N, C-alpha and C positions, 0 to 999 in steps of 0.2 A: 681118431676117436669120434664117438658119436656126440653131437651137440646136446642131446637130451641127457646123456650120461654126465657131461660136464655141468649142465644146468642143475641136475639133481644133486650132484656133489656139492656145488656152491650153495645151493639152497639148504642142504643138510648141514653144512658148516655154519651158515648164518643162523639157522634155527637152533643149532646146538649152542651157539654163542649167546643168542638173545634169550633163550629159555630161562636162565637164572635171573635175568633182569626183569622179567614179566611181573612177579609178585611185588617187587619194589616200585615198578612203574605204575601198577594198579593202585597201590597205596598213595603214592605221590599224586596221581591223577585225582583221587578222591579228596585229598587235602586241598589241591588247587581249586577244585570245583566247590568245595565247602567255603573257601575264601571268596570265590566269586558270588556265591549265593548270599553270604553275609554282607558283602559290599553292596549288592542289589537291595538287600533288606535295609541297610543303612541309608541308601539313597531314598528309599520310600519314607523312612522316618524323618529324614531331613526335609523332604518335600512337604510332609504334613506339618512339621513344626515351624518351618520358615517359608511359607508359601510366597512371600514377596521377594525373598532374596535368592530363590532358586531359579535357575534357567528353566524355562518351560519346555524347551525342546527335548530334554531327556530326563525330566524329573520322575524318578521312580520306575523308569522303563529299562528294559534290556536293550543295550545299544550295540551296534555292530562293531564300533571301534573298541569298545571294552571287551567284547567277545574276541576280537582279534588279538587284544593284549593277553587274554587268557590262553588262547591257542599258542601265541608266541612264547609265553611262560612255559607251557607244557612242552613245546619243542625244545626249549633250553634245558628243561629238567630231564627229558629223555636223552638228550645229547650228553648231559652230565653223567647220567646213569650208565650209558653205554661206554663212555670213556673210563668211568670208574671200574666197570667190569673188565675192560681191556687192561687197565692198570693191575687189577688183581690177577689176571691171567698171565701177564708178561713179567711183572716184577714180583718179588717176594717181599711184601710189606713187613716192616719190623713188628715184633710183638704180636704176631698173628691177628692183626687188625684188618678187617675187610674194608677196603676203600669204598666198595659198593654200599655196604651197610652204613658206613659213616656218612656217605653222601646222601643216601635216602633219609637218614636221621636228621641231617642238617636241613634238608628241604622240608621235612615234616615239622621241625621246630620253627622254621621261618613261617610256615603257613599257619601254625597254631597261634603264634604271636600276632599275625595279621588278622586272624579270625577274632581273637580277643580284642584287638584294637577296633575292629568293625562293630563288634557287639557292645563294647563299652562306650562308644561314641554316641552322643545324642540319646543317652539313656539316663533315666532318673533312679535306677536301681542303686542300692547302697554299695553293692560289690563293684558297680561300674565307676562310682565316684572314687573308690579306693584304687581301682585299676588305672584310672586316668592319671594318677600321680606318677605312674611308671611307664605308661604306654602313650603313644601318639594319639591325639584326637583327630580322627579322619573326617569328622563332620565338615571341617572347613574346606576340604577338597570338593565337596558337593555343593557348596554355596556359590552363587553367581558372583557376589562381591567378595573378592578375596582380600 
């Protein structure tokens, strides 16, 4: 057999397997990036409100270690989505529930909660005061003195 024929066959199989995952991966990527942007925005708000208590090294700036955490989160999400698609392909889930859709929905829910926590922290808005009763205040993570 020709090596190009084998490579084309393997590539077509991989493409055919990952194609259904792409819309879910794009949605989850957007949600993770929205969480990162709101975390950066929170960092800027905390740095403005508590200038003496915030570490000067990374106050309100995009940091490589936090970007690495975002990329690590994306890698884990992509692995989850691929495994969920494999589960859907191999097993017959009960009640016609797609494990891929369920996994993507769980990731999106997790990120929406995180975005709400970021936006409600260190905010004087009335909705934020109500939300802080139920959500974690992430402003403490950005303060130097914990």
